[in-house]
VOFI-28349 format. One record per residue: x, y, z of N, C-alpha, C, CB in turn; residue number from 1. Coordinates in steps of 0.2 Angstrom, whole numbers, plus 5000, padded with zeros to 4 digits. Atoms other than C-alpha are relative to their C-alpha. Glycine has a CB too. Layout:
BEGIN
R   n_c1   n_c2   n_c3   ca_c1   ca_c2   ca_c3   c_c1   c_c2   c_c3   cb_c1   cb_c2   cb_c3   resi
R      X      Y      Z       X       Y       Z      X      Y      Z       X       Y       Z    NUM
...
//
This chain:
BEGIN
R   n_c1   n_c2   n_c3   ca_c1   ca_c2   ca_c3   c_c1   c_c2   c_c3   cb_c1   cb_c2   cb_c3   resi
R   4993   4997   4998    4914    4938    5025   5000   5010   4998    5008    4995    4994      1
R   5000   4991   5000    4920    4958    5029   5007   5001   4998    5000    5003    5009      2
R   4990   5000   5001    4939    4962    5021   5000   5006   5003    5006    4999    4990      3
R   4997   4993   4997    4944    4978    5032   5009   5001   4996    5002    4996    5011      4
R   4995   5004   5002    4960    4983    5025   5002   5011   5003    5001    4995    4989      5
R   4998   4990   4999    4970    5001    5032   5005   5000   4995    5003    5003    5007      6
R   5000   4996   5005    4981    5012    5025   5009   4998   4999    4997    5008    5003      7
R   4994   5003   5000    4998    5003    5030   4998   4995   5004    5006    5005    5001      8
R   5000   5008   4994    5005    4985    5037   5003   5002   5008    5006    4992    4997      9
R   5000   4999   4992    5007    4987    5055   5010   5000   4999    4995    4991    5006     10
R   4994   5002   5000    5029    4982    5048   4998   5008   5004    5006    4998    4993     11
R   4997   4996   4997    5027    5000    5046   4998   5007   5002    5004    5001    4996     12
R   5003   4995   4997    5015    5010    5055   5003   5007   5001    4999    4998    5004     13
R   4999   4996   4998    5025    5020    5065   5004   5006   4996    5002    4997    5004     14
R   5001   4995   5007    5032    5030    5048   4997   5003   4998    4999    4999    4997     15
R   5004   4995   5005    5019    5037    5041   4994   5001   5010    4994    4995    4990     16
R   5002   4996   4994    5012    5041    5062   5004   5006   5002    5000    4994    5006     17
R   4995   4996   5002    5027    5051    5063   4999   5004   4994    5006    4997    5000     18
R   5001   5000   5001    5024    5058    5051   4992   5006   4996    5002    4996    5002     19
R   5005   4997   4998    5006    5065    5054   5004   5003   5005    4994    4997    5001     20
R   5000   4997   4993    5009    5070    5070   5008   5006   5000    5001    4992    5007     21
R   4994   4995   5003    5024    5082    5061   4991   5002   5000    5007    4999    4992     22
R   5003   4995   5004    5008    5091    5052   4996   5001   5003    4999    4999    4993     23
R   5005   4998   4997    4995    5089    5064   5003   5008   5005    4996    4993    5004     24
R   4997   4993   4994    5006    5101    5077   5001   5006   4996    5009    4998    5004     25
R   4999   4997   5004    5009    5112    5064   4993   5006   5000    5002    4995    4994     26
R   5009   4997   5002    4988    5116    5058   5000   5004   5007    4990    4991    4998     27
R   5001   4998   4991    4988    5116    5082   5003   5007   4997    5006    4995    5009     28
R   4998   4995   5000    4998    5129    5082   5000   5006   4994    5006    4999    5001     29
R   5003   4993   5006    4991    5140    5066   5008   5003   4996    4995    5008    5005     30
R   4993   4995   5000    5009    5141    5059   5003   4998   4992    5006    4999    5007     31
R   4998   5005   5006    5012    5133    5041   5009   5005   4997    4991    4999    4993     32
R   4998   4993   5004    5028    5138    5031   5003   5005   4994    5002    5001    5002     33
R   5003   4997   5004    5031    5150    5020   4998   4999   4993    5003    5004    5001     34
R   5003   4999   5006    5031    5144    5004   4995   4992   5000    5006    5001    4994     35
R   5008   5006   5000    5014    5128    5010   4999   5001   4994    4991    5002    5006     36
R   4999   5000   5006    5006    5135    4996   5002   4999   4994    4999    5001    5001     37
R   4997   5004   5005    5020    5131    4983   5000   4994   5002    5006    5003    4998     38
R   4997   5008   5002    5021    5115    4991   4995   4998   5001    5007    4996    5004     39
R   5005   5002   5000    5004    5110    4993   5000   4998   4991    4997    5005    5004     40
R   5002   5002   5003    5002    5112    4976   5004   4995   4992    4996    5006    5000     41
R   4993   5005   5003    5018    5102    4969   4996   4992   5002    5011    5001    5006     42
R   5005   5006   4996    5009    5089    4981   4995   4997   4992    4993    5006    5007     43
R   5006   5003   5000    4994    5089    4973   5002   4999   4993    4993    5003    5002     44
R   5001   5003   5012    5000    5089    4952   5005   4991   5003    5010    5011    4990     45
R   4997   5007   4998    5010    5073    4959   4994   4996   5002    5006    4999    5007     46
R   5005   5006   5001    4997    5064    4968   4991   5001   4992    4997    4999    5010     47
R   5003   5002   5011    4986    5067    4949   5002   4997   4997    4999    5004    4994     48
R   4992   5004   5003    5001    5061    4942   4997   4993   5001    5008    5000    5007     49
R   5001   5007   4997    4998    5043    4952   4996   5000   4997    4999    4998    5007     50
R   5008   5006   5001    4980    5042    4954   5000   5001   4991    4989    5004    5005     51
R   4997   5003   5008    4982    5041    4932   5005   4994   5002    5005    5008    4995     52
R   4999   5007   5005    4993    5031    4929   4999   4993   5006    5011    5000    4997     53
R   5003   5007   4997    4986    5018    4943   4993   4999   4994    4997    5000    5010     54
R   5004   5002   5006    4970    5020    4934   5002   4998   4994    4996    5006    4999     55
R   4999   5002   5007    4978    5020    4916   5004   4994   4998    5002    5005    4997     56
R   4994   5003   5001    4993    5011    4917   5001   4993   5001    5004    5004    5003     57
R   4998   5007   4997    4992    4997    4930   4991   4995   5000    5004    5002    5009     58
R   5004   5004   5000    4980    4981    4927   5002   4993   5006    4999    5000    4994     59
R   4998   5006   4999    4979    4965    4937   4993   4996   5000    5004    5000    5007     60
R   5007   5005   5001    4969    4950    4933   5000   4993   5004    4998    4998    4992     61
R   5003   5008   4996    4963    4936    4945   4998   4995   4997    4995    5000    5005     62
R   5000   5004   4999    4963    4918    4943   4996   4992   5005    5002    5003    4999     63
R   5003   5004   5007    4955    4906    4940   4992   5007   4999    4995    4988    5003     64
R   5004   4993   5005    4939    4917    4929   5003   5005   4995    4997    5006    5004     65
R   4998   4992   5004    4949    4931    4921   5000   5005   5002    4998    5003    4995     66
R   5005   4999   4995    4943    4940    4934   5006   5010   4998    4999    4993    5010     67
R   4993   4991   4999    4951    4962    4931   4998   5000   5005    5000    5008    4996     68
R   5004   4998   4990    4950    4968    4948   5002   5010   4998    5011    4995    5012     69
R   5000   4993   4999    4944    4986    4951   5004   5004   5005    4995    5001    5001     70
R   4993   4998   4994    4957    5002    4957   4994   5003   5004    5008    5006    4997     71
R   5005   4992   4996    4946    5013    4970   5003   5006   5000    4997    5001    5008     72
R   4996   4996   5002    4944    5024    4965   5003   5010   5005    4996    4999    4993     73
R   4991   5000   5000    4958    5035    4978   5000   4996   5003    5005    5005    5004     74
R   4998   5003   4997    4969    5030    4986   4998   5001   5007    5006    5000    4998     75
R   5000   4998   4990    4970    5026    5007   5005   5002   5002    5000    4994    5005     76
R   4994   4997   4995    4985    5034    5010   5004   5007   4995    5006    4992    5002     77
R   4995   4998   5004    4995    5047    5001   5007   5001   5007    4997    5009    4995     78
R   4996   5000   4994    5011    5051    5010   5006   5004   4998    5003    4992    5002     79
R   4994   4996   5002    5028    5062    5011   5006   4998   5004    5000    5009    5000     80
R   4996   4998   4996    5044    5059    5017   5005   5003   5001    5001    4998    5002     81
R   4993   4997   5004    5056    5072    5014   5008   4999   5003    4998    5010    5000     82
R   4993   5000   4998    5071    5065    5026   5000   4992   4999    5001    5005    5008     83
R   4997   5007   5005    5073    5049    5015   5000   5002   4993    4997    4993    5000     84
R   4999   5003   5008    5080    5047    4998   4995   5007   4996    4995    4988    4998     85
R   5002   4994   5005    5078    5066    4993   4993   5001   4999    5003    4999    4994     86
R   5007   4994   5004    5059    5075    4992   4996   4992   4999    5003    5008    4989     87
R   5004   5004   5000    5050    5057    4994   4994   5001   5000    5000    4998    5003     88
R   5008   5000   4995    5032    5055    4994   4997   4995   4991    4995    5013    5002     89
R   5004   5006   5002    5020    5042    4984   4992   4999   5002    5003    4996    5003     90
R   5007   5002   4998    5003    5035    4987   4998   4994   5000    4995    5002    4997     91
R   5002   5004   5001    4995    5020    4991   4993   4995   4996    5001    5001    5005     92
R   5006   5001   5002    4981    5010    4980   4998   4993   5004    5000    5000    4991     93
R   5004   5008   4997    4968    4994    4984   4996   4997   4992    4989    5003    5008     94
R   5005   5003   5005    4962    4984    4968   4995   4993   5003    5003    4998    4993     95
R   5004   5008   4998    4947    4974    4970   4995   4995   4997    4996    5001    5004     96
R   5005   5003   5003    4934    4958    4965   4996   4999   5005    5001    4995    4997     97
R   5006   4998   4997    4919    4967    4971   5004   5004   5007    4993    4993    5001     98
R   5001   5000   4994    4920    4970    4990   5007   5000   5001    4996    4995    5003     99
R   4996   5003   4998    4936    4962    4994   5008   5002   4994    4997    4991    5001    100
R   4997   4998   5002    4953    4968    4992   5007   4995   4997    4999    5004    5003    101
R   4996   5004   5004    4969    4958    4982   5005   5002   4999    4999    4997    4996    102
R   4990   4994   5003    4983    4970    4977   4999   5007   5005    5000    5005    4987    103
R   4997   4992   4996    4989    4984    4988   5008   5002   4995    5002    4999    5010    104
R   4995   5000   5006    5001    4994    4978   5001   5006   5001    5000    4998    4993    105
R   4995   4993   4997    5013    5010    4982   5001   5003   4990    5011    4998    5007    106
R   4995   4994   5004    5017    5024    4968   5002   5004   5004    4998    5004    4994    107
R   4996   4996   4995    5030    5034    4974   5008   5003   4994    5001    4994    5008    108
R   4993   4997   5003    5047    5044    4969   5002   5004   5001    5001    5003    4995    109
R   4994   4994   4996    5062    5054    4976   5005   5002   4994    5006    4997    5008    110
R   4994   4997   5005    5076    5063    4969   5005   4996   4996    5003    5004    5003    111
R   4998   5004   5002    5088    5057    4957   5008   5002   5002    4997    4999    4993    112
R   4993   4997   5003    5101    5069    4959   5004   5002   4995    5003    4997    5000    113
R   4996   4999   5006    5105    5071    4941   4991   5006   4995    5004    4988    4995    114
R   5004   4997   5003    5088    5083    4939   4991   4998   4999    5005    5001    4994    115
R   5006   5003   5005    5074    5073    4936   4999   4993   5010    5005    4993    4987    116
R   5004   5004   4996    5065    5058    4948   5000   4993   4999    4995    5002    5000    117
R   5001   5004   5004    5067    5042    4947   4992   4995   5004    5009    4996    4999    118
R   5004   5001   5001    5051    5032    4950   4997   4993   5003    4999    5002    4995    119
R   5000   5007   4997    5047    5016    4960   4991   4999   4997    5002    4999    5011    120
R   5010   5004   4997    5029    5001    4963   5003   4997   5001    4991    4996    4996    121
R   4999   5001   4993    5027    4993    4977   4997   4994   5000    4998    5006    5005    122
R   5007   5003   4994    5015    4977    4979   5000   4994   4999    4991    5002    4999    123
R   5000   5007   4999    5008    4965    4987   4995   4997   5000    5002    4997    5004    124
R   5005   5006   4999    4995    4949    4987   4998   5001   5004    5002    4994    5000    125
R   5004   5003   4996    4982    4947    4994   4996   4993   4999    4997    5004    5002    126
R   5002   5006   5001    4977    4931    4987   5002   4993   5006    5004    5000    4992    127
R   5000   5007   4994    4972    4913    4995   5002   4996   4995    4991    4997    5004    128
R   5000   5006   5004    4976    4898    4990   4997   4998   4995    4998    4996    5003    129
R   5004   5001   5005    4969    4892    4973   5000   5005   4996    4994    4997    5002    130
R   4999   4992   5002    4971    4909    4968   5007   5002   4996    4999    5005    5007    131
R   4996   4996   5005    4984    4918    4955   4997   5005   4996    5002    4995    4996    132
R   5001   4994   5007    4986    4936    4949   5006   5002   4995    4998    5007    5003    133
R   4993   4997   5002    4997    4944    4937   4999   5007   4999    5003    4998    4992    134
R   5005   4994   4997    4999    4960    4938   5005   5003   4989    5003    5006    5012    135
R   4997   4999   5008    5003    4971    4918   5003   5007   5002    4994    5001    4992    136
R   4996   4994   4997    5010    4989    4920   5001   5002   4988    5010    4997    5007    137
R   5000   4998   5005    5005    4998    4900   4999   4991   4993    5006    5006    5000    138
R   4997   5005   5003    5003    4982    4894   5002   4991   5000    5003    5003    5000    139
R   4996   5008   4998    5018    4971    4899   4999   5000   5007    5010    4999    4998    140
R   5000   5002   4996    5018    4960    4912   5007   4999   5004    4996    4996    4998    141
R   4994   4999   4995    5030    4963    4928   4999   4997   5005    5001    5007    5004    142
R   5000   5003   4993    5022    4952    4942   4993   4997   5001    5002    5007    5005    143
R   5007   5002   5001    5015    4937    4941   5001   4993   5005    4998    4998    4992    144
R   4999   5002   4993    5015    4930    4960   4998   4993   5000    4996    5004    5005    145
R   5002   5008   5001    5016    4910    4964   4998   4996   5005    5006    4996    4999    146
R   5005   5005   4993    5010    4907    4981   4996   5005   5002    5005    4997    5008    147
R   5006   4999   4996    4996    4914    4993   5003   5006   5003    4997    4993    5006    148
R   4996   4993   4997    5001    4933    4998   4998   4999   5009    4996    5008    4996    149
R   5000   4996   4997    4991    4934    5015   4999   4996   5003    4999    5005    5000    150
R   5003   5009   4994    4988    4919    5029   4994   5006   5007    5014    4992    5007    151
R   5003   4998   4994    4974    4927    5042   5003   4995   5006    4993    4999    4998    152
R   4998   5004   4995    4977    4922    5060   4996   5005   5005    5010    4998    5001    153
R   5004   4998   4990    4965    4922    5076   5002   5006   5004    5003    4993    5006    154
R   4991   4994   4995    4970    4940    5085   4994   4996   5007    5000    5017    5000    155
R   5004   5003   4992    4967    4930    5105   4998   5007   5003    5006    4996    5006    156
R   5002   4995   4995    4958    4938    5117   4999   5008   4997    5005    5000    5007    157
R   5005   4996   5005    4949    4950    5105   4992   5000   5000    5001    4997    4993    158
R   5009   5003   4997    4929    4957    5110   5001   4999   4995    4994    5002    5003    159
R   5004   5006   5004    4918    4951    5097   5001   5011   4995    4988    4995    5004    160
R   4998   4993   5006    4919    4966    5082   4994   5004   4998    5004    4996    4991    161
R   5004   4995   4999    4908    4981    5083   4994   5001   4993    5004    5006    5002    162
R   5006   5000   5004    4892    4984    5073   5002   5007   4993    4992    5002    5007    163
R   5001   4995   5005    4897    4998    5065   5009   4999   4997    4996    5010    5004    164
R   4994   5002   5002    4910    4998    5052   5007   5004   5000    4998    4999    4994    165
R   4996   4998   4998    4920    5012    5054   5001   4998   5008    4999    5006    4997    166
R   4998   5003   4996    4923    5005    5073   5006   4992   4997    4993    5000    5004    167
R   4997   5004   5007    4929    4991    5061   5007   5001   4998    4997    5002    4993    168
R   4993   4999   5006    4944    4998    5053   5007   5000   5007    4999    5010    4993    169
R   4995   5000   4992    4958    4992    5066   5005   4998   4993    4998    4994    5009    170
R   4994   5003   5003    4971    4981    5056   4996   4996   4994    5003    4996    5006    171
R   5000   5003   5006    4973    4973    5041   4994   4995   5002    5009    4996    4997    172
R   5002   5005   4992    4958    4960    5048   4993   4996   4992    4993    5007    5013    173
R   5005   5004   5004    4943    4949    5040   4994   4996   5007    5005    4994    4995    174
R   5003   5001   4996    4929    4947    5050   4995   4992   4996    4997    5007    5001    175
R   5002   5006   5001    4922    4930    5050   4995   4996   5001    5004    4997    5002    176
R   5006   5000   4996    4907    4920    5055   5000   4994   5003    4994    5000    4996    177
R   4998   5006   4994    4909    4905    5067   4994   4996   5003    5004    5003    5005    178
R   5007   5000   4994    4900    4894    5076   5000   5000   5007    4995    4994    4998    179
R   5001   4996   4996    4904    4901    5092   4999   5007   5000    5004    5000    5003    180
R   5001   4992   5000    4899    4919    5085   5007   5004   4994    5003    5001    5011    181
R   4994   4994   5004    4910    4933    5077   5004   5001   5000    5000    5005    4999    182
R   4994   5000   4998    4930    4934    5077   5003   5005   4994    5003    4992    5000    183
R   4994   4997   5003    4944    4946    5074   5003   4994   4994    5006    5001    5005    184
R   4994   5001   5000    4958    4940    5062   5002   5003   4996    5003    4995    4999    185
R   4994   4995   5004    4971    4948    5055   5006   4994   4995    5005    5004    5007    186
R   5001   5001   5004    4983    4947    5043   5007   5004   4997    4995    5001    4999    187
R   4994   4996   5001    5000    4954    5037   5002   5001   4995    5004    4999    5002    188
R   4995   4998   5004    5008    4961    5023   5006   5006   5001    4997    5002    4995    189
R   4995   4995   5001    5021    4974    5017   5002   5004   4997    5002    4999    5001    190
R   4999   4995   5002    5028    4989    5014   5005   5004   4997    4999    5002    5002    191
R   4992   4998   4999    5046    4992    5016   5004   4994   4997    5004    5000    5009    192
R   4995   5005   5003    5062    4982    5006   5005   5000   5008    5005    5004    4990    193
R   4996   4999   4993    5070    4987    5025   4996   4992   5004    4998    5009    5006    194
R   5001   5007   4994    5069    4968    5039   4994   5007   5002    5010    4998    5009    195
R   5007   4997   4997    5053    4972    5047   4998   4991   5005    4992    5004    4991    196
R   5006   5001   4995    5044    4963    5063   4994   5003   5004    5002    4998    5003    197
R   5006   4997   4998    5029    4961    5069   4999   4996   5005    4994    5000    4996    198
R   5000   5004   4995    5025    4957    5088   4992   5001   5003    5005    5003    5005    199
R   5008   5003   4994    5008    4953    5098   5003   4998   5006    4996    4990    4997    200
R   4999   5003   4995    5010    4951    5115   5004   4999   5002    4999    4997    5002    201
R   4994   5002   4998    5026    4952    5115   5004   4997   4996    5001    4997    5004    202
R   4997   5002   5002    5029    4940    5104   4998   4998   4992    5002    4997    5005    203
R   5000   4997   5006    5034    4939    5088   4996   4997   4994    5007    5001    4998    204
R   5005   5002   5005    5020    4934    5072   5000   5000   4996    4995    5002    5000    205
R   4997   5001   5008    5029    4939    5058   5004   5004   4999    4995    5000    4995    206
R   4992   4998   5001    5044    4944    5050   5002   5000   4991    5006    4993    5004    207
R   4998   4998   5004    5052    4949    5034   5008   5003   5001    4996    5003    4999    208
R   4995   5003   5000    5070    4944    5032   5005   5004   4993    4997    4991    5001    209
R   4998   5000   5009    5078    4955    5016   5008   4998   4999    4999    5008    4997    210
R   4992   5005   5002    5095    4947    5019   4999   4994   4996    5005    4995    5009    211
R   5000   5008   5001    5084    4929    5015   4994   5002   4990    4995    4993    5010    212
R   5003   5000   5004    5072    4937    5001   4999   5004   4995    4998    5000    5002    213
R   4999   4996   5008    5072    4946    4985   4994   5005   5000    4998    4994    4993    214
R   5004   4998   5003    5060    4961    4983   5002   5002   4992    4998    5004    5004    215
R   5000   4997   5006    5062    4965    4965   5000   4991   4996    5009    5007    5000    216
R   5002   5006   5002    5057    4944    4961   4992   5000   4999    5003    4996    5005    217
R   5004   4995   5001    5043    4946    4949   4996   4994   5002    4999    5004    4993    218
R   5003   5002   5001    5035    4931    4955   4997   4998   5008    5002    4996    4995    219
R   5001   4998   4992    5033    4936    4975   4996   5004   5003    5005    5003    5003    220
R   5010   4999   4996    5017    4938    4983   5002   5010   5003    4999    4991    5013    221
R   5003   4995   4997    5027    4955    4989   5006   5004   4995    4999    5000    5008    222
R   4994   5003   5006    5037    4962    4972   5002   5009   5001    4997    4996    4989    223
R   5000   4994   5003    5046    4981    4972   5006   5001   4997    4999    5005    5004    224
R   4996   5002   5004    5054    4988    4962   5003   5010   4997    4997    4994    4993    225
R   5002   4995   4998    5063    5006    4962   5005   5002   4988    5003    5002    5011    226
R   4995   4998   5004    5070    5014    4945   4995   4998   4992    5008    4994    5001    227
R   5003   5000   5007    5055    5009    4930   4997   5005   4996    4996    4997    5000    228
R   5000   4996   5006    5055    5026    4925   5004   5005   5004    4992    5003    4997    229
R   4994   4995   4996    5066    5042    4926   4998   5004   5000    5005    5002    4999    230
R   5007   4996   5000    5053    5055    4931   5001   5010   4999    4995    4996    5008    231
R   4998   4993   4997    5057    5077    4929   5000   5000   5004    4998    5006    4998    232
R   5001   4999   4994    5056    5085    4943   4993   5003   5002    5007    5003    5002    233
R   5008   4998   4998    5039    5093    4941   4996   4993   4997    4996    5009    4996    234
R   5003   5008   5001    5025    5080    4940   4999   5001   4994    4993    4997    5004    235
R   5003   5001   5008    5020    5074    4920   4993   5003   4999    5000    4992    4999    236
R   5006   4997   5000    5005    5084    4917   4997   4990   4997    4999    5010    4994    237
R   5002   5007   5002    4994    5069    4915   4993   4999   4998    5001    4995    5005    238
R   5004   4999   5006    4983    5063    4900   4992   4996   5004    5004    4995    4991    239
R   5004   4998   4998    4964    5066    4901   4997   4994   5002    4997    5005    4998    240
R   5001   5008   4997    4957    5049    4908   4992   4996   4994    4995    5000    5011    241
//
């Protein structure tokens, strides 16, 4: 069984696409803002902080077996959105058991209008039936999802999976061996507290309704908490790993 993961759930993929288009347009034209160098150094410093915190502060354990998940050495996505909540940026990480992703998590921050930044985390479980996850930060348990985190569905009318791994990087997907051959499956996870809907061939296949669910519930498969800490305007110096 092969597990493939894209950088963001289908529910918010357009958000990231718009940001990439802007960057590509600037690079293609050869035009960069006057403060591009300073901005790049700032983003680099924040990326280093998020990386260090993901590695040193967060721990996820899978039951049964008391198995500690391993953090991928690099994030699957680094992102910015200066149009929302004041200079917001962050990174998306994956924690795995062997090659299988089991937790997708974001660390991000935004301006608090009081000379500092609001620090946030958002995590989503990819556990299956019979599995349980526990998440802790700095030794304190903050997340105990009480149900499976993702459901896989056959992708109708999809071609057989390609032989190359790069060509298989499409959706959060699993390539299964079946009597009739290998097939594509998809599963959707979220990365936003806003109401989101996913359509496949104009048919609704997934929905998250912000009015009906509480993203701050520690037993939820998706947990999003704003204000886990207050950060300075400049990225804190990361401790040596």
